N, C-alpha and C positions, 0 to 999 in steps of 0.2 A: 502493500497499500503505500501512498505518496503521501497521506495525510491522516492523522490520527486525534480523534477529539477527548477530553478529558484524560489525558496522556498521564503515564505512569511511566517514569523515567527512571532505568538501574542505570546505573554508572561504574563501569566494572574497569579492572586494570588488572585483570589477566586473560589468558590466551581463551578463545573460542574453537582454537583450530581443532582437528583430528588429535588425540590424546597419543604421545610418543614417549617412548621410555628413553630416560635420560643417557647422556653418554656416559659408558665406563658399564652400564647394566647387562650381564649375560646373562639369557634364558638358554637352557638346555633343553630342547624337544624331543623326544624319543617317538611321539606318534606323530604323522603329517597332518592329522586331526585335528589335532593340539594347536598348532598352527594356524587355524582358521579361527579357530576358538579364540585365540588371543588378539588377533586383529579384529575381530567381533567386538571384543572387550573394549578394544580402544576406542572405537565407535560411540559402544555404549557410555561409557565415562562421559566423554563430551555431550551428549545425547541426554544423561540424567543432570548434568549440570545446568543445559540449556531449558530444560523442565522444570528442573527447581524453580528458576528465573523465573520462567511464565507462570508458573502456578502461583507466583506469591502477588501476581497481577501486574507483572510489569508487562507494557504494549510498546515500549519504546526502550530501545537497549544500547548504549554508547558504549565501545570498550578502546582502549588505548592499544589493544594487541589486533590481531588479525581475526579473521570470520572464514573459515575456507568454503567453499561452496555446498560440500556435503552435510554442514551445519547450519548452513543458511536456509537451507531448504525447511529445518523446522520452524524458523522464524516465520517464516512464507506462508506455512500451514497455519499459522495460530493468527496470522493477520498483523503481526508485528512488525514493527520499523527496527532494524539492526543496521548501525554505522558502525565501522572499524578502522581502525589508524587514527582515533581522534587526539589530539593534544592534551596531554595530562592536564596543562593550565587553562585549557578552555572547559575542561570535565569540573575543575575545581571551581570555576567561575559559576557553570551553569547548575552545581550542586546548592551554591550559598544561595542563587536563584530562585530554583525550586525547593530548596527544603531538602533537598537528598542528601546521599553520603556517598564518596567516592571506595567501593567494596575492594579492597584489595585481596582477599581471600575467602572462599565459602567455609573454610575450613570450623569445625565446632568445638568443644571441648570433650567430647566424646570420640573424636576421630573421625567424623562423618563428614559431609557438607550438606550444609542448607543454606536456603537465603531469607534472610529477615527481612519483611515485606515494609518495617520502621526505615529501610536505609533507600527509598523509592521517594523519589523527588515528584511531584506534582504541576500540572502546566493544563489551561485550557484547551491547548492543541499544539500539536508538532505537525509540520508540513514540510513538503520540499517542494522549493519552487526554484525555477529557472529564471536567471540573472544574468544578463549578456551569454558569453560562451559556456558559464559554469553553471551548476546548481548548487541551492543553500540550503540548509535544513533550519528554517524556524521555528523557535520555541515561543508561544505566544500567552500570554497570561500567566505569566511565573506566579506562582503562590506566596513566595517569602519576600520577594523585592519589587521594586519596579524599576528595576534597572533596566535600559534599553539599548538596542546598538543599532548604529548607525551605518547604511551600508553608502558607502561612496563610490560612485561612477564618472568616468572620464575618458577622453579621446585618449590618452594616452599616460605612461607612467609620470611624466613630470607635471603633469596636470592634477594628476591623483595626489601627488607630495605636496604642494601645492594648496591644494584644498584642504587637505588634512591638517597642514600649518595653521590655516585660516581658521579650521573647524576646532584646533584645539585651544589657539588662542581666545576664540571665543568665549568657549566653556571655561577657562581659565579666569575669564572677566566676569562671568556670571558667578563662579566660587567664589572670587573675590569679593563681590557685591554683597553675596547671601553672608560672608564671613564676616565682613566691615561692618555691615549694618548701616553704613553711613555713604551716603550719595555725595556726589557735585556735580554741577552742569559741566558737560564737557565741549569741546568745541573752542577750547583756549578762553575761558570764561574766567576761570580761576586765575590764571595768569596774567591775563588784562586787570581783574579786580585788585590781586596782590600789586601789580606795578602801579596803580591809583593810586592805592592806599600807601605804601613804601614812600613816595615821590612828597605826597602831604606829609607825610612822618620826617623825612628828610629836612623837611623847610624849619621844623620845630627844632635842629639842633645846631649849634652853634661852634660846632669843632668840625676837624678833618673828617669824622666819622659820615658827616653829611654828603661826601663825594663817593663814600662806598655804597652808602644805601642808596644811592640817586642810580651809580652801575647798576646796582644788584636789580634795582626796578626797571631799567631798561632793559638789560637782559634777558627778564623773563618773557619782553613782548618779542622774544624770537621764536618762542610757540607758537603763537598765532600766524606769525608773517611766513614761518617753513610750512604750516598746514596749508595758507592759503597759495604759496608759491607751489606745492606738490599739485595743487586742484587747477592750475592756471587759471587764478584769478588775480585784481589787482591787489596786492599784498598791503601796500601804502594805502589807499583809499579804504580796505577793509579793516586792517588796525587803527586808524584814526577814527573811525565811525564808532568801533568796537570800545576804544579808551573813552571817547565822547557819553557813551551810554553808561560805562560803569561810574564814571566822573558823576552824573547826573544822579543815580542810583546811590551814591554815597554821599551825596549832599544836600539833596531834594528827598523830602519824603513823600512827595506827590509821586514821584518817579523810582520809587523803592523795587517795584518789581522788575526794573530794568537789572537786575544785580543778576538775574539768571541769563542774560543776553549772551550767545555765544555764534560762531560763525556756522553759515549753512553755505556749504562749498557746494552743494549739488547747484543751488539758484545763484551763488554768489552774494549773500544777503546775509544781514544780521538778524536773529530770531530768538524767541525762548526756548533754550535748549531743554530746559527742564520739561517743559509742556510737551516737546518734540520727543521725549523719550531718549537724548542723547545726555548720557549721564556716565560717569567715572567714580572707581570705588576711590574713597576718601584716604583709605590709608596707603592705594598705591600712588596718589597725587602725593601724600606727606614724603612716602619713602625716597621718592625721584628727586624730589627739592632737597632733600637732605642729604641723598650720597651724592649729587651735583654739589651743593655749597661745599659739600667734604672735601671734594676732589678738587674744587677751584682754591679750597683755602691748602691744602698740601702742595699745589703746584707756587702759590703764593710763598711759603715757608722756606723754599729754593732760594737762598742768598745769592749764592756765588757760582758760578759753573766753568770751571777748570778744562780748557780746550787746550791741547795739544796740537800744535802746529804739523803737520804733514812734514817727514825727513825727505832732505834733500837728497835723490839720489845721484850719484856722478852719470855724467852723461856717457 
């Protein structure tokens, strides 16, 4: 079958091939009829294992080892899906998602073999679907967790790698937002607001610190300026408009709603990025500013540079 509803999933880490004696084991046969009995018993050992798994209620079997054609027949007759040579790491994830356990052996305390039904994972459906040139096994409606798998498709490996990086960055941003629980408006809004605030603060100082703070405020504008340049927009015009709106928001109570003003690089205008949903995690913004400041301070601490002149080589 290609699909199973109300799936009970057995996750196995042992072989379901025809049983063979281990290397170094010698069997002395006096009667040729006993040879046939030995071969028949080898088949029955694996058959009993498979039937024990199926009797537990399993209708989907995933194993890290092999399943030969002879043993595969038993799964087909029972209407169960059997998948061989799965990655052990994948089975661990499936076990976590479905509430099952990875079974290493069926041996019990009495020396027999039995499969415990409590080891089975459950899902609403297991279905095999064709995606592009290959076929994928989808496990839908996992019982233990709401984990999801995203299938990426592209024209070539380079495009897929780029999509994978972009998706990973997006998921990390969402993760940071949920962890920090604090958001700020994006699109250069934070840098422009900080720049205006620091310029006003610098004018209140009567020492040489005023120059350092003013330069720091000017350096912050590199972010919105670079964003505009990368989008092929007029960086000078957009940055000037952005600064004007943040100045009004900080000095005029009636225009305080402009504190969320940021760049709209699709249309080349200034908009309320908070309402537009363009936000950034506050913790990332704080860390980037802190690390950039520490890097600048480290460079400024270098007082002298010793430069050796190249040695004059004889002509």
